[in-house]
VMD Tcl script that builds the backbone (N, CA, C; Angstrom):
set m [mol new atoms 363]
animate dup $m
set s [atomselect $m all]
$s set {name element resname resid chain x y z} {
  {N N UNK 1 A 12.260 24.346 38.711}
  {CA C UNK 1 A 11.896 25.242 38.004}
  {C C UNK 1 A 11.023 26.408 37.955}
  {N N UNK 2 A 10.235 26.139 39.059}
  {CA C UNK 2 A 8.885 26.936 39.497}
  {C C UNK 2 A 10.198 28.047 40.164}
  {N N UNK 3 A 11.154 27.665 41.068}
  {CA C UNK 3 A 11.528 29.031 41.710}
  {C C UNK 3 A 12.514 30.084 40.836}
  {N N UNK 4 A 12.740 29.455 39.755}
  {CA C UNK 4 A 13.322 30.542 38.569}
  {C C UNK 4 A 11.876 31.267 38.059}
  {N N UNK 5 A 10.955 31.116 37.982}
  {CA C UNK 5 A 9.589 31.847 37.281}
  {C C UNK 5 A 9.433 32.230 38.383}
  {N N UNK 6 A 10.029 32.041 39.609}
  {CA C UNK 6 A 8.969 32.938 40.636}
  {C C UNK 6 A 9.813 34.561 40.295}
  {N N UNK 7 A 11.301 34.163 40.355}
  {CA C UNK 7 A 12.539 35.407 40.906}
  {C C UNK 7 A 12.908 36.091 39.301}
  {N N UNK 8 A 11.724 35.225 38.137}
  {CA C UNK 8 A 12.452 35.781 36.751}
  {C C UNK 8 A 11.338 37.307 36.867}
  {N N UNK 9 A 11.774 38.578 36.284}
  {CA C UNK 9 A 10.652 39.655 36.255}
  {C C UNK 9 A 10.541 39.775 34.803}
  {N N UNK 10 A 9.343 40.053 34.465}
  {CA C UNK 10 A 8.922 40.610 33.117}
  {C C UNK 10 A 8.812 41.710 32.808}
  {N N UNK 11 A 7.985 42.102 31.298}
  {CA C UNK 11 A 7.603 43.292 31.709}
  {C C UNK 11 A 6.241 43.148 30.408}
  {N N UNK 12 A 5.211 44.303 30.399}
  {CA C UNK 12 A 4.338 44.048 29.208}
  {C C UNK 12 A 4.806 43.868 27.560}
  {N N UNK 13 A 5.617 44.345 27.248}
  {CA C UNK 13 A 6.824 44.425 25.730}
  {C C UNK 13 A 7.077 43.026 25.838}
  {N N UNK 14 A 7.743 42.158 26.822}
  {CA C UNK 14 A 8.119 40.983 26.624}
  {C C UNK 14 A 7.262 40.218 26.129}
  {N N UNK 15 A 6.336 40.273 27.097}
  {CA C UNK 15 A 5.153 38.878 27.045}
  {C C UNK 15 A 4.045 39.637 25.570}
  {N N UNK 16 A 4.322 40.673 25.211}
  {CA C UNK 16 A 3.689 40.892 23.781}
  {C C UNK 16 A 4.236 40.643 22.886}
  {N N UNK 17 A 5.323 40.723 22.685}
  {CA C UNK 17 A 6.293 39.790 21.720}
  {C C UNK 17 A 6.122 38.625 21.709}
  {N N UNK 18 A 6.223 37.930 22.858}
  {CA C UNK 18 A 6.597 36.673 23.368}
  {C C UNK 18 A 4.817 36.038 22.325}
  {N N UNK 19 A 4.133 36.318 22.855}
  {CA C UNK 19 A 2.880 36.067 22.339}
  {C C UNK 19 A 2.647 36.252 20.946}
  {N N UNK 20 A 3.102 37.244 20.441}
  {CA C UNK 20 A 2.882 37.526 18.863}
  {C C UNK 20 A 3.706 36.557 18.076}
  {N N UNK 21 A 4.960 36.020 18.447}
  {CA C UNK 21 A 5.723 34.826 17.938}
  {C C UNK 21 A 4.987 33.964 17.840}
  {N N UNK 22 A 4.114 33.585 19.448}
  {CA C UNK 22 A 4.162 32.275 19.071}
  {C C UNK 22 A 3.098 32.205 18.703}
  {N N UNK 23 A 2.040 33.273 18.320}
  {CA C UNK 23 A 0.719 33.187 17.228}
  {C C UNK 23 A 1.142 32.733 16.138}
  {N N UNK 24 A 2.115 33.524 15.777}
  {CA C UNK 24 A 3.156 33.225 14.158}
  {C C UNK 24 A 3.292 32.303 14.292}
  {N N UNK 25 A 4.005 31.286 14.967}
  {CA C UNK 25 A 4.093 30.336 14.659}
  {C C UNK 25 A 3.262 28.889 14.826}
  {N N UNK 26 A 2.151 29.259 15.764}
  {CA C UNK 26 A 1.072 28.402 15.740}
  {C C UNK 26 A -0.242 28.512 14.483}
  {N N UNK 27 A -0.363 29.637 13.581}
  {CA C UNK 27 A -1.101 30.042 12.490}
  {C C UNK 27 A 0.209 29.428 11.595}
  {N N UNK 28 A 1.349 29.561 11.389}
  {CA C UNK 28 A 1.802 29.073 10.483}
  {C C UNK 28 A 2.143 27.817 10.450}
  {N N UNK 29 A 1.681 26.927 11.340}
  {CA C UNK 29 A 2.071 25.648 11.485}
  {C C UNK 29 A 0.765 24.751 10.683}
  {N N UNK 30 A -0.528 25.384 11.654}
  {CA C UNK 30 A -1.497 25.309 10.505}
  {C C UNK 30 A -2.040 25.648 8.909}
  {N N UNK 31 A -1.453 26.913 8.841}
  {CA C UNK 31 A -1.370 26.944 7.460}
  {C C UNK 31 A -0.347 26.165 6.188}
  {N N UNK 32 A 0.684 26.154 6.855}
  {CA C UNK 32 A 1.384 24.128 6.315}
  {C C UNK 32 A 0.854 23.087 6.219}
  {N N UNK 33 A 0.221 23.098 7.161}
  {CA C UNK 33 A -0.915 21.586 7.321}
  {C C UNK 33 A -1.690 22.021 6.341}
  {N N UNK 34 A -2.584 23.277 5.853}
  {CA C UNK 34 A -3.643 22.964 5.343}
  {C C UNK 34 A -3.190 22.926 4.132}
  {N N UNK 35 A -2.053 23.887 3.515}
  {CA C UNK 35 A -1.322 23.553 2.411}
  {C C UNK 35 A -1.021 22.055 1.819}
  {N N UNK 36 A -0.573 21.407 2.653}
  {CA C UNK 36 A -0.147 19.899 2.161}
  {C C UNK 36 A -1.510 18.962 2.043}
  {N N UNK 37 A -2.444 19.715 3.027}
  {CA C UNK 37 A -3.485 18.609 2.998}
  {C C UNK 37 A -4.391 18.747 1.264}
  {N N UNK 38 A -4.261 19.842 1.143}
  {CA C UNK 38 A -5.031 20.336 0.050}
  {C C UNK 38 A -4.683 20.929 -1.324}
  {N N UNK 39 A -3.349 20.922 -1.380}
  {CA C UNK 39 A -2.512 21.144 -2.867}
  {C C UNK 39 A -1.884 19.814 -2.841}
  {N N UNK 40 A -2.487 18.914 -3.784}
  {CA C UNK 40 A -1.608 17.668 -3.780}
  {C C UNK 40 A -0.078 18.133 -4.690}
  {N N UNK 41 A -0.533 18.858 -5.600}
  {CA C UNK 41 A 1.421 19.432 -6.551}
  {C C UNK 41 A 2.564 19.932 -5.364}
  {N N UNK 42 A 1.866 19.941 -4.045}
  {CA C UNK 42 A 2.989 20.367 -3.149}
  {C C UNK 42 A 3.858 19.665 -2.945}
  {N N UNK 43 A 5.083 19.298 -3.451}
  {CA C UNK 43 A 5.873 18.817 -3.121}
  {C C UNK 43 A 7.386 19.687 -3.182}
  {N N UNK 44 A 7.281 20.503 -2.665}
  {CA C UNK 44 A 8.792 21.337 -3.124}
  {C C UNK 44 A 8.856 21.955 -1.790}
  {N N UNK 45 A 10.375 21.966 -1.200}
  {CA C UNK 45 A 10.515 22.640 -0.098}
  {C C UNK 45 A 10.154 24.275 0.190}
  {N N UNK 46 A 10.411 24.594 -1.259}
  {CA C UNK 46 A 10.338 26.071 -1.442}
  {C C UNK 46 A 8.990 26.781 -1.467}
  {N N UNK 47 A 8.170 26.786 -0.516}
  {CA C UNK 47 A 6.635 27.866 -0.648}
  {C C UNK 47 A 6.380 28.471 0.432}
  {N N UNK 48 A 5.673 29.399 0.005}
  {CA C UNK 48 A 4.832 30.635 1.053}
  {C C UNK 48 A 4.979 29.660 2.316}
  {N N UNK 49 A 4.263 28.685 2.063}
  {CA C UNK 49 A 3.745 28.243 3.787}
  {C C UNK 49 A 5.012 27.777 4.431}
  {N N UNK 50 A 6.121 27.334 3.939}
  {CA C UNK 50 A 7.068 26.772 4.502}
  {C C UNK 50 A 7.926 27.786 4.968}
  {N N UNK 51 A 7.928 29.022 4.280}
  {CA C UNK 51 A 8.836 30.041 4.720}
  {C C UNK 51 A 7.642 30.931 5.753}
  {N N UNK 52 A 6.867 31.038 6.018}
  {CA C UNK 52 A 6.074 31.733 6.954}
  {C C UNK 52 A 6.238 30.450 8.504}
  {N N UNK 53 A 6.106 29.368 7.812}
  {CA C UNK 53 A 6.705 28.326 9.508}
  {C C UNK 53 A 8.208 28.297 9.578}
  {N N UNK 54 A 9.026 28.457 8.489}
  {CA C UNK 54 A 10.312 28.759 9.169}
  {C C UNK 54 A 10.662 30.022 9.834}
  {N N UNK 55 A 10.521 30.963 9.081}
  {CA C UNK 55 A 10.653 32.087 9.674}
  {C C UNK 55 A 10.262 32.209 10.932}
  {N N UNK 56 A 9.247 31.961 11.169}
  {CA C UNK 56 A 8.257 31.875 12.562}
  {C C UNK 56 A 9.467 31.298 13.488}
  {N N UNK 57 A 9.740 30.339 13.580}
  {CA C UNK 57 A 10.072 29.193 14.033}
  {C C UNK 57 A 11.528 30.054 14.697}
  {N N UNK 58 A 12.367 30.600 13.548}
  {CA C UNK 58 A 13.850 31.126 13.429}
  {C C UNK 58 A 13.410 32.653 14.394}
  {N N UNK 59 A 12.053 33.324 13.951}
  {CA C UNK 59 A 11.757 34.744 14.653}
  {C C UNK 59 A 11.508 34.482 16.145}
  {N N UNK 60 A 11.469 33.220 16.611}
  {CA C UNK 60 A 11.090 32.572 17.941}
  {C C UNK 60 A 12.043 32.344 19.039}
  {N N UNK 61 A 13.156 31.668 18.004}
  {CA C UNK 61 A 14.025 31.182 18.961}
  {C C UNK 61 A 15.180 32.164 18.939}
  {N N UNK 62 A 15.352 33.387 18.021}
  {CA C UNK 62 A 15.944 34.211 17.950}
  {C C UNK 62 A 15.542 35.062 19.522}
  {N N UNK 63 A 14.091 35.266 19.211}
  {CA C UNK 63 A 13.551 36.583 20.224}
  {C C UNK 63 A 13.867 35.480 21.977}
  {N N UNK 64 A 13.696 34.345 21.834}
  {CA C UNK 64 A 14.105 33.116 22.998}
  {C C UNK 64 A 15.185 33.570 23.438}
  {N N UNK 65 A 16.557 33.334 22.539}
  {CA C UNK 65 A 17.681 33.284 23.018}
  {C C UNK 65 A 17.690 34.516 23.716}
  {N N UNK 66 A 17.830 35.893 23.245}
  {CA C UNK 66 A 17.803 37.783 23.215}
  {C C UNK 66 A 17.067 37.573 25.237}
  {N N UNK 67 A 15.595 37.087 25.194}
  {CA C UNK 67 A 15.157 37.113 26.639}
  {C C UNK 67 A 16.181 36.201 27.165}
  {N N UNK 68 A 16.737 35.093 27.160}
  {CA C UNK 68 A 17.487 34.420 27.857}
  {C C UNK 68 A 18.961 34.976 28.557}
  {N N UNK 69 A 19.348 35.236 27.435}
  {CA C UNK 69 A 20.714 36.490 27.131}
  {C C UNK 69 A 20.490 37.148 28.021}
  {N N UNK 70 A 19.484 38.347 28.176}
  {CA C UNK 70 A 19.125 39.408 28.878}
  {C C UNK 70 A 18.225 39.514 30.536}
  {N N UNK 71 A 18.069 38.264 29.997}
  {CA C UNK 71 A 17.349 38.753 31.708}
  {C C UNK 71 A 18.194 37.819 32.601}
  {N N UNK 72 A 18.123 38.706 34.224}
  {CA C UNK 72 A 18.728 38.338 35.109}
  {C C UNK 72 A 17.794 37.167 36.101}
  {N N UNK 73 A 18.166 36.367 36.574}
  {CA C UNK 73 A 17.439 35.350 37.005}
  {C C UNK 73 A 17.060 35.671 38.596}
  {N N UNK 74 A 17.290 36.725 39.021}
  {CA C UNK 74 A 17.632 36.696 40.776}
  {C C UNK 74 A 17.455 37.721 40.561}
  {N N UNK 75 A 17.314 38.832 41.416}
  {CA C UNK 75 A 17.638 40.341 41.950}
  {C C UNK 75 A 19.063 39.796 42.359}
  {N N UNK 76 A 19.791 40.956 41.986}
  {CA C UNK 76 A 21.257 40.631 42.306}
  {C C UNK 76 A 22.251 40.273 41.091}
  {N N UNK 77 A 21.495 38.790 40.681}
  {CA C UNK 77 A 22.406 38.197 39.955}
  {C C UNK 77 A 22.813 38.769 38.231}
  {N N UNK 78 A 23.540 38.173 38.074}
  {CA C UNK 78 A 23.907 38.322 36.572}
  {C C UNK 78 A 22.827 37.590 35.507}
  {N N UNK 79 A 23.049 38.248 34.627}
  {CA C UNK 79 A 22.806 38.148 33.352}
  {C C UNK 79 A 23.611 36.994 32.616}
  {N N UNK 80 A 22.880 36.198 31.934}
  {CA C UNK 80 A 23.749 34.796 30.929}
  {C C UNK 80 A 24.890 35.318 30.144}
  {N N UNK 81 A 24.861 37.045 29.759}
  {CA C UNK 81 A 26.329 37.907 28.874}
  {C C UNK 81 A 27.001 37.864 30.114}
  {N N UNK 82 A 27.139 38.008 31.206}
  {CA C UNK 82 A 27.886 38.468 31.906}
  {C C UNK 82 A 28.569 37.339 32.389}
  {N N UNK 83 A 27.922 36.510 32.631}
  {CA C UNK 83 A 28.382 34.987 32.991}
  {C C UNK 83 A 29.362 34.903 32.018}
  {N N UNK 84 A 29.151 34.565 30.908}
  {CA C UNK 84 A 29.973 34.161 29.446}
  {C C UNK 84 A 31.171 34.941 29.527}
  {N N UNK 85 A 31.350 36.118 29.853}
  {CA C UNK 85 A 32.154 37.220 29.789}
  {C C UNK 85 A 33.274 36.548 30.574}
  {N N UNK 86 A 32.458 36.200 31.758}
  {CA C UNK 86 A 33.254 35.459 33.465}
  {C C UNK 86 A 33.804 34.602 32.863}
  {N N UNK 87 A 33.398 33.485 32.087}
  {CA C UNK 87 A 33.848 32.183 31.918}
  {C C UNK 87 A 35.249 32.241 31.094}
  {N N UNK 88 A 34.658 33.376 30.092}
  {CA C UNK 88 A 35.247 33.056 28.705}
  {C C UNK 88 A 36.663 33.646 29.750}
  {N N UNK 89 A 36.917 34.671 30.035}
  {CA C UNK 89 A 38.046 35.305 30.755}
  {C C UNK 89 A 38.736 34.318 32.036}
  {N N UNK 90 A 37.925 33.249 32.325}
  {CA C UNK 90 A 38.384 33.046 33.537}
  {C C UNK 90 A 39.250 31.352 32.550}
  {N N UNK 91 A 39.098 30.839 30.932}
  {CA C UNK 91 A 39.372 29.901 30.491}
  {C C UNK 91 A 40.727 30.763 29.332}
  {N N UNK 92 A 40.535 32.186 29.845}
  {CA C UNK 92 A 41.800 32.858 29.118}
  {C C UNK 92 A 42.992 32.645 29.868}
  {N N UNK 93 A 42.372 32.864 31.205}
  {CA C UNK 93 A 43.775 32.365 32.501}
  {C C UNK 93 A 44.466 31.413 32.390}
  {N N UNK 94 A 43.378 30.333 32.433}
  {CA C UNK 94 A 43.646 28.691 32.511}
  {C C UNK 94 A 44.880 28.694 31.197}
  {N N UNK 95 A 44.600 29.164 30.325}
  {CA C UNK 95 A 45.057 28.839 29.047}
  {C C UNK 95 A 46.250 29.381 28.738}
  {N N UNK 96 A 46.285 30.577 29.559}
  {CA C UNK 96 A 47.959 31.257 29.811}
  {C C UNK 96 A 48.774 30.559 30.923}
  {N N UNK 97 A 47.984 29.634 31.756}
  {CA C UNK 97 A 49.153 29.260 32.728}
  {C C UNK 97 A 49.229 28.178 32.154}
  {N N UNK 98 A 48.442 27.796 31.778}
  {CA C UNK 98 A 49.106 26.463 31.171}
  {C C UNK 98 A 49.671 26.322 30.056}
  {N N UNK 99 A 50.335 27.499 29.224}
  {CA C UNK 99 A 50.999 27.554 28.361}
  {C C UNK 99 A 52.418 28.372 28.568}
  {N N UNK 100 A 52.040 28.926 29.896}
  {CA C UNK 100 A 53.409 29.006 30.922}
  {C C UNK 100 A 54.243 28.072 31.221}
  {N N UNK 101 A 52.942 26.957 31.819}
  {CA C UNK 101 A 53.706 25.880 32.189}
  {C C UNK 101 A 54.537 25.428 30.926}
  {N N UNK 102 A 53.743 24.911 30.557}
  {CA C UNK 102 A 54.674 23.766 29.178}
  {C C UNK 102 A 56.038 24.954 28.863}
  {N N UNK 103 A 56.016 26.113 28.939}
  {CA C UNK 103 A 56.922 26.716 28.484}
  {C C UNK 103 A 58.400 27.085 29.403}
  {N N UNK 104 A 57.859 26.979 30.844}
  {CA C UNK 104 A 58.943 27.039 31.426}
  {C C UNK 104 A 59.446 25.803 32.299}
  {N N UNK 105 A 58.832 24.840 31.673}
  {CA C UNK 105 A 58.686 23.949 32.254}
  {C C UNK 105 A 60.062 22.682 31.987}
  {N N UNK 106 A 60.673 22.505 33.602}
  {CA C UNK 106 A 61.948 22.459 33.328}
  {C C UNK 106 A 62.400 21.073 34.345}
  {N N UNK 107 A 61.089 20.346 34.083}
  {CA C UNK 107 A 61.407 18.975 35.094}
  {C C UNK 107 A 62.329 18.102 34.545}
  {N N UNK 108 A 62.660 18.115 33.590}
  {CA C UNK 108 A 63.660 16.850 32.887}
  {C C UNK 108 A 62.866 16.114 31.916}
  {N N UNK 109 A 61.702 15.942 32.147}
  {CA C UNK 109 A 60.957 15.103 31.267}
  {C C UNK 109 A 61.173 14.793 30.078}
  {N N UNK 110 A 61.265 13.542 29.753}
  {CA C UNK 110 A 61.956 13.086 28.357}
  {C C UNK 110 A 61.177 13.998 27.251}
  {N N UNK 111 A 61.456 15.005 26.314}
  {CA C UNK 111 A 60.857 14.937 24.828}
  {C C UNK 111 A 61.168 14.479 24.098}
  {N N UNK 112 A 60.040 14.324 23.263}
  {CA C UNK 112 A 59.672 13.420 22.151}
  {C C UNK 112 A 60.870 13.713 21.051}
  {N N UNK 113 A 61.131 12.941 20.486}
  {CA C UNK 113 A 62.251 12.812 19.496}
  {C C UNK 113 A 61.766 13.936 18.147}
  {N N UNK 114 A 62.460 15.096 18.047}
  {CA C UNK 114 A 62.590 15.571 16.793}
  {C C UNK 114 A 62.393 14.357 15.068}
  {N N UNK 115 A 61.361 14.731 14.300}
  {CA C UNK 115 A 61.526 13.914 13.416}
  {C C UNK 115 A 62.149 14.633 12.113}
  {N N UNK 116 A 63.441 14.020 11.516}
  {CA C UNK 116 A 64.122 14.423 10.525}
  {C C UNK 116 A 63.792 13.645 8.882}
  {N N UNK 117 A 63.581 14.493 8.228}
  {CA C UNK 117 A 63.363 14.190 6.676}
  {C C UNK 117 A 64.370 13.724 6.051}
  {N N UNK 118 A 64.235 12.352 5.551}
  {CA C UNK 118 A 65.276 11.820 4.500}
  {C C UNK 118 A 65.124 11.508 3.389}
  {N N UNK 119 A 65.729 11.598 2.342}
  {CA C UNK 119 A 65.364 11.358 1.107}
  {C C UNK 119 A 66.224 10.059 0.638}
  {N N UNK 120 A 65.163 9.183 0.341}
  {CA C UNK 120 A 66.232 7.902 -0.444}
  {C C UNK 120 A 66.151 7.781 -1.471}
  {N N UNK 121 A 67.079 7.167 -2.273}
  {CA C UNK 121 A 66.921 7.525 -3.518}
  {C C UNK 121 A 67.606 6.118 -4.008}
}
mol reanalyze $m
mol bondsrecalc $m
mol representation Tube
mol addrep $m
């Protein structure tokens, strides 16, 4: 993990957004906790305090995914997006090869019997 941290490049904008989202999430946790302790009639999920908490969680998770998706791990390394494209292309090639093998199979292996519909009166 330390090796990855040394090789990861970052900039001030990304750090600022991450810090602000973290602050939003922490403040929303405290706000929601305060509401639960001080408002005894609060027994529903749909409250402004829950909205602040869960929207902060969603925004932080989305931002983290974007950062991971776009960040090269080392100089010259690929991003997660390009790695995923390569893996998907490899899977397509393997699926095409497997499909061709099934279609072109002439090994003489027994085939499963075909089912016939029969009606008994």
